C-alpha positions in Angstrom: -10.1 -12.3 -20.8 -7.7 -11.0 -23.5 -10.0 -8.0 -24.0 -10.0 -7.4 -20.2 -6.2 -7.5 -20.0 -6.0 -5.1 -22.9 -8.3 -2.8 -21.0 -6.1 -3.0 -17.9 -3.0 -2.2 -20.1 -4.7 0.8 -21.7 -5.5 2.2 -18.2 -1.9 1.9 -17.2 -0.5 3.4 -20.3 -3.0 6.3 -20.2 -1.6 7.2 -16.7 -4.4 6.7 -14.2 -2.4 8.7 -11.6 -3.6 12.2 -10.9 -1.5 14.9 -9.2 2.1 15.9 -9.5 3.9 14.3 -12.4 5.9 11.2 -11.6 9.4 11.8 -13.1 12.3 9.3 -12.9 15.2 10.6 -10.8 17.8 11.9 -13.3 21.3 10.4 -13.1 20.3 7.3 -11.1 21.1 4.1 -13.0 19.6 1.5 -10.7 18.3 1.1 -7.1 17.8 -2.0 -4.9 14.1 -1.5 -4.6 11.3 0.6 -6.2 8.6 1.0 -3.5 5.1 2.5 -4.0 3.5 3.5 -0.7 -0.2 3.3 -1.6 -2.2 4.8 1.2 -6.0 4.6 1.7 -7.7 8.0 2.2 -11.3 6.9 1.7 -14.0 8.3 4.0 -13.7 5.4 6.4 -10.3 6.7 7.4 -11.0 9.6 9.8 -8.5 12.4 10.3 -7.0 10.9 13.5 -6.4 7.7 11.6 -4.9 9.4 8.6 -2.7 11.5 10.8 -1.4 8.5 12.8 -0.7 6.7 9.5 1.1 9.6 7.9 3.1 10.3 11.1 4.0 6.6 11.1 5.6 7.0 7.7 7.3 10.3 8.6 8.9 8.8 11.7 9.9 5.6 9.8 12.1 7.5 7.5 14.0 8.8 10.5 14.2 5.4 12.1 17.7 3.8 12.5 16.5 0.4 11.5 14.9 1.6 8.3 18.0 3.6 7.4 20.2 0.6 8.1 18.0 -1.6 5.9 18.4 1.0 3.0 22.2 0.9 3.4 22.3 -2.9 3.6 21.4 -3.4 -0.1 24.0 -3.9 -2.9 23.7 -0.3 -4.0 22.6 1.2 -0.7 19.7 3.1 -2.2 16.0 2.7 -2.9 13.4 4.7 -4.8 10.1 5.6 -3.1 6.8 7.2 -4.3 3.8 8.1 -2.1 0.4 7.6 -3.6 -3.0 8.3 -1.9 -6.0 6.5 -3.2 -9.8 6.0 -2.6 -12.4 5.4 -5.3 -11.9 4.5 -9.0 -11.4 8.2 -9.9 -9.0 9.2 -7.1 -5.3 8.2 -7.2 -3.0 11.0 -6.4 0.8 10.9 -6.4 1.6 13.1 -3.4 5.4 12.6 -3.4 6.8 11.4 -6.8 9.8 9.1 -7.1 12.5 10.0 -4.7 15.9 8.2 -4.5 16.9 7.6 -0.9 20.6 6.7 -0.4 21.4 8.2 2.9 20.0 9.9 6.1 19.7 13.3 4.4 17.6 11.9 1.5 15.4 10.1 4.0 14.9 13.2 6.1 14.0 15.3 3.0 11.4 12.7 1.9 9.9 12.6 5.4 9.8 16.4 5.6 8.0 16.6 2.2 5.6 13.9 3.3 4.8 15.8 6.6 3.9 19.0 4.6 1.1 17.4 2.6 -2.5 18.5 3.7 -5.0 15.8 4.6 -8.1 15.1 2.6 -10.9 12.5 2.4 -12.4 10.9 -0.7 -15.2 8.4 -1.3 -15.3 4.7 -2.0 -12.6 2.0 -1.9 -11.1 0.8 -5.1 -8.1 -1.4 -4.4 -8.1 -2.5 -8.0 -7.7 1.1 -9.2 -5.0 1.7 -6.6 -3.0 -1.3 -7.9 -3.3 -0.1 -11.5 -2.1 3.4 -10.5 0.8 1.9 -8.6 1.9 -0.2 -11.6 1.7 2.9 -13.8 4.1 4.6 -11.5 6.8 2.0 -12.1 7.0 3.2 -15.7 8.7 6.3 -14.3 10.9 4.7 -11.6 14.6 4.1 -11.8 15.6 0.5 -12.8 15.4 -1.7 -9.7 16.1 -5.2 -8.6 12.6 -5.5 -7.0 9.3 -3.7 -7.5 7.0 -3.6 -4.5 3.5 -2.1 -3.8 2.9 -1.4 -0.1 -0.9 -1.0 0.1 -2.7 0.1 3.2 -6.5 -0.1 3.7 -9.3 -0.7 6.1 -11.9 -2.5 4.0 -12.6 -4.6 0.8 -12.7 -3.4 -2.8 -16.2 -1.9 -3.2 -15.9 0.1 -6.5 -14.1 -0.1 -9.8 -12.8 -3.1 -11.6 -13.0 -6.6 -10.2 -10.0 -7.0 -7.8 -8.8 -10.6 -8.5 -8.2 -10.1 -12.2 -6.2 -7.0 -11.5 -4.3 -8.5 -8.5 -3.3 -11.5 -10.7 -2.2 -9.2 -13.5 -0.1 -7.1 -11.3 1.5 -10.1 -9.5 2.1 -11.7 -12.9 4.3 -8.8 -13.9 6.7 -9.8 -11.0 5.5 -7.0 -8.7 5.1 -7.9 -5.0 2.0 -6.6 -3.3 2.2 -6.3 0.5 -0.6 -5.1 2.8 -1.1 -3.0 5.9 -4.5 -4.2 7.1 -6.2 -1.5 9.2 -8.9 -2.8 11.6 -9.4 -0.2 14.2 -12.4 -0.1 16.5 -14.8 2.6 15.7 -15.1 3.8 19.3 -18.8 4.7 19.2 -18.8 6.6 15.9 -22.4 5.8 14.8 -21.8 7.0 11.2 -18.9 4.6 10.7 -19.9 1.2 12.2 -17.4 -1.6 11.6 -19.5 -4.0 9.5 -16.7 -6.5 8.8 -16.0 -8.1 12.2 -12.7 -8.7 14.0 -9.9 -10.0 11.8 -11.8 -9.6 8.5 -9.6 -6.9 6.9 -6.4 -8.9 7.7 -8.0 -12.1 6.3 -9.3 -10.2 3.2 -5.8 -8.8 2.5 -4.3 -12.3 2.9 -6.8 -13.9 0.6 -7.6 -11.2 -2.0 -5.0 -8.4 -2.1 -1.4 -9.5 -1.5 0.6 -11.4 -4.1 4.0 -11.9 -5.8 7.3 -13.0 -4.3 7.5 -12.9 -0.5 4.2 -11.1 -0.1 2.9 -10.5 3.5 0.3 -8.6 5.6 0.8 -6.7 8.8 -2.3 -5.8 10.8 -2.9 -2.6 12.8 -5.7 -3.0 15.4 -4.7 0.0 17.6 -4.2 3.5 16.5 -1.0 3.7 18.6 0.5 0.7 16.7 0.7 2.5 13.3 4.3 3.6 13.8 5.5 0.2 15.0 3.7 -1.6 12.2 4.9 0.7 9.4 8.5 0.6 10.7 8.4 -3.2 10.8 6.9 -3.4 7.3 9.4 -1.1 5.7 12.4 -2.9 7.2 11.1 -6.2 5.8 10.4 -4.7 2.4 13.6 -2.8 2.0 15.8 -5.6 3.3 13.9 -8.2 1.3 13.7 -10.4 4.4 10.9 -13.0 4.9 8.3 -11.9 7.3 7.9 -13.8 10.6 5.5 -16.7 10.3 2.0 -16.1 11.5 -0.2 -19.1 12.3 -3.4 -19.5 10.4 -6.5 -18.2 12.1 -8.4 -21.0 13.9 -12.0 -20.6 14.9 -13.9 -23.3 16.9 -11.1 -25.7 16.3 -11.1 -25.4 12.5 -9.1 -23.3 10.1 -11.2 -20.4 8.8 -12.8 -20.6 5.4 -11.2 -18.6 2.6 -13.0 -15.4 1.7 -15.0 -14.8 -1.4 -12.9 -12.2 -3.1 -15.4 -11.5 -5.8 -17.9 -9.8 -3.6 -17.8 -6.1 -2.7 -17.9 -4.5 0.7 -21.3 -4.0 2.4 -20.9 -0.2 2.5 -20.0 1.0 -1.0 -19.8 4.7 0.0 -16.8 4.2 2.3 
């Protein structure tokens, strides 16, 4: 285990994040929250889904409730970085750390996000995405809270074992929240949904989220991306506890917890 943790630390220190350099904002002493938006761009996310998700984030940083949440903190400012991820070899910082302390900052972040081209990569390595997100905090302004906001539509199917990484990240005091994407495939024969209704949300609850106040918000309709992202950001920025969601009950019994050590049934996605 000690050797494994040393390996994880080496990956973080080596900078597993590809793309634009992540540079701490100069002149900013401290923020209320450092937030990594870690977004799944694996091949199971088609262009329509990627577009709906990206537009949801763009609209959210113009939303009055999100802006109010930012102003409500002791310092009235947060730092946000936008990371796209897929397999073990693809984690790209598309928007580096940006301090948002007012409507103008938020609009500039949203505009920069809207200008990024779309792309598709292979495999789903949640473990690598978490390590890349932790690496980004090295360059963030000092913050009261560090949060990884990770979206995805399937289980870890490549890279390092997820549970050891998840425990290591949460053990550093980082909160991992989830946006569980479980959209119907609408007759796309090349992308069947092998997981079943509710699987992704349950997987994120059991295997992905962790740390203080962690929660999952599901998206089961493409038109709900904007609402779900806005709700998630308000909760994360304000540090408010999420609404209670009853445990799933099937056939009168609480569902069994998932085996988080197994990979997904379609490793190429």
